[in-house]
N, C-alpha and C positions, 0 to 999 in steps of 0.2 A: 842346537837350535834348543831353546828354553821351551821342557816341556811343563804341563800343570795334570792337572788332578780333576775331573767333571765325572757329579753324580746325574743321572739318568734313571728316574723313576715313570710308572706308567702301573693304567691298566685301563682294562676295558673289556669285552664282551669275547671269550677266547674263540678265535680262527686258524687255520694254518698262515703261515707263511709269518708271523710277528718277528718270532726270531732271527729270522733270514734276512728281514727289510732293516730292521736294527741293527744289527752285527755290521751289514753289507753296510748302512748309512757312516758307521762310524771308520769303517775298511778307508771310507772311500774319501774320509777326511780326514786323513792321516792319521785315525784312532788306533791305541795302542789298547784293549779289553784287559784290564788285571782282574776286576771280580765281576762275575755275573750270576744272578740269582734268583729266578724263577717260582712260579707257584700256578698250578692251574688247579683252580676251587670247582672240584665236579659238579657241588652243589649250588651255589649261582652260579657257574658258567662265566666264568671270570676268570683272567688270566690277570695275574700279577709278575714284574720285572719291574729288579734293578740292578745298574751297569756302574761299577768307576771304570774309567778309563782314560789317558792320558791323551792328552794332546798338546799343540802348538799353542803356547803361551801368546797374550796379545790380549789390549783389553776389549778389543771388538770381536773377541773368538767366540763368545759365548753368542751372544748377539747374531750372527754369523752361522755359529749353529743352530742354534732355533728356526731361525728362517727357514735353512734349509731344511729343515725335519717336518716344515707343516705338511707335507704332498703324505706324507705317513702318516702322521696325526691325523689326516682326515680319511685317507684310505682305511682306518683302522677304526677312525672313532675313538682316538685314545684320551684319557687322560692325564695327565703326564706334567712331568717339572723335570728343569733341568739347569744345573745349576754347580759353580764352580766352591770350593771349600773359602775361596776368598770372600766370596760374599758371607756372611759372618749374618748366621739368626737374630733376629730382635726378637728379644728374650724381656717380659716382663714377671719379676717373682713376689709372689702376695705370702701374706706371713700375717699370723694374731701371736699371742702370745709364747709358745714353745717353738723356740728359733733353731733345732736342731736341722732340719733337714736347710732350713735359709743359710746356717756356718757351711756346711759342708759341700753346696751349689758354690757358694763365694769363693771357698779352698780352691774346688775341682776345678773354678772358673781362672784363676789365678794361675796357678800352674797350667795351665793349660791345654788341661785336661776334657773342657766343656769349653768346648771354642762358642762365642755368642758375644753379642752386641746385649750389653744390658741394660734397656728403657728406662727401668726404676724398677723401686722397690715400692710396696704400698699394705700397708697393715692398717687394720684397721683399733692400733694400740697407737699414743705418740711414740714417736722418735726415741724419747726418756725410757721405755720399755728394753732399749737393746743401749746399755752404758756400755759396756765394751766389745761392740761389734765395729768394726770400723769399713763404712761404706765409701769412704775414698769421695770420687768424682759421683757417684751413682748416684739421682736425685732422689728422694725419700719421699711418701708421700701417702699421711693421716688424714683415712678415709673412714671418720666414726661412723658405725652402720648400726641402726637399730629400727624397732618393727615401725616404729613411725619414721623415716626419711630412706628405709629405704629404695625406695625408688626413685627419689634425688640423688641419692648416695651413688649408686650401680651406672645414672645417668651419665655424673663427674666421671665417676669407672671408666664406663665405654669413651667417654670421648678423652679422655688420658690414652687409652689403649689405640685411638685414632690421631691422634695429636700425634703421638710413639715411633708410628708404624710400626704397633708392636705383633710380631706376627707370631708369638706362643707366649701364652701365658701360664706362668705354673706356680698349682696354688701346693706353696711349700709350706701344709701345714696352716691353711688360710681357714679360718672354723667358720667362715660365713655363712650358706648356704646358696646359695647362686638363684638368682630367681631363672623360670620357666621363659623368659625373655628374652634375659644374659645370655642363658644356658645356649642358649637356639643363636643366637649372635653367635659364639663364640664355639659353634660345633665345629670339630677337627682343630680349633686352637685354645684349648685348654688342658691342663694337666692337670691330675690330683692323683694324692696316694692318700693311706687309709689302712690300718690294719686289717686284716683279712679275714674276721668274726663274721660279720655282717653274711646274711640276717640272723644269725645266732645270740651275739653281744649288742646291744644296740645302748646309743646311750652316755650316760655320764659311767665313768673307769670303766672301761671295757675288759683293761685284762685284770682289774680285780675279779668280774665278774668270768672270766673265764679260770683265771685260778682256785675261786671257789667251786667250779665244774670238776676241776681235776681235768684241761685238756691236759694233751702230750706236744700241740706242736702249736707254736703261732708263728704269724706267716703278712707280709705286707703287700700291697697290689697297687701298683698306679696303673690307671685307666683317662681315658676320653672322659670330660664330664661335658654329661648330656642334661637331657631336662629328669630322663629317671634319675632319681636321687643315686650314685653311687652304683651303679649299673653300666657305665657309657662304654666302649669296644677296652678292653683290656691290652696292654702292653706290654706288663715287666710283672711278675709274680716272685718271692720268694717265701723262705719257712727254714724255722729254726727245729730246733727240740727241746722241752722242758721237761722238769720231773718234778716228783712231789718234793724234792729238797728246796724247790725253787721257791722263794717268796712272790706276790704279787709284786713287789717292788721290781725284785730282776725281770721278770718276763717285760715291766716298762722299759727295763734300762735294754734286753733284747727285741725290743719292739723298735723302740730309736734307732738301734742298729741297721735291725731291716728296713725301714723308714727311709733314712738315708740311700744304704745301698741299690732299693728299688729304684726309688723316684731320680737318682744320678744315673742310673743305665738307661731308662726311660728317656731320660733327657737327653744320652749320647747318642742314643737309637733315631730319633727323631731329629738331631741336630746332621747325623752324617747320612740323609734321607733313607734310612731304613725302618721306617713305620708309614703302612698305608692299611688305612679303615678301607672294612669289608662290611659292610651293614655293620652290625652288631657287634663285631668283631674287627680286628687286625689283623695283616699280612705283618711280620715284626722279623728281616732278614738279620737274623741279631751277630754279631761280628764275633 
């Protein structure tokens, strides 16, 4: 019998019996649980769960499992997703002039580390900005934005998201600030990465500002985009030590490495259904 893996994620107001009901349903449908993670947030009173289980394979299996799960959804008031890893998430990558994160994501995608369907690459710079990058069959879209055409160009971007069925937008060092309207439309569907000096060192050359102040730790943060600039629910962070021996250029180099690692991990967690938004924060069942 061929079997395949399914990922079930859910959240609801906490109450007794949720785990028992979910486990019993999987068992009754011939499933075998491989991994189960849960979190009871005492502050919000909400419950979060992710279950990976194997079950008999088949094109209709996901639909049947979803339909049969509805009584539990209604009983506990679940917000939930059930997905087979075969159903690749549709992801759009956005970039500006600095392409280190884009290059890293494309490499990890090509070797199978980030299983996703890339719907397109969007940049506010023309294709000629990246002469050494092989985008293959991935569509490239040049959408230049300035203060005079921002509303019109963001409408084009949103139309592109809808037309391509994009589920997640990744700002791979896309250096344009999204409007409040577009941020709201992409709520829970857009990931950004930036250095972790905020709010201390804002504006141009933050690594040079940090060097001038003699910082000993630098970091990077990946988070969901909201209308509050760089303050959305955090998905992943990392830091590395620096010293007086490091030049500003050393800090920039180490910062680029952190940004690549943090963004790729955050995207990998999302693709495997390990990230659930919890108000202003997030629950991450890291692997």
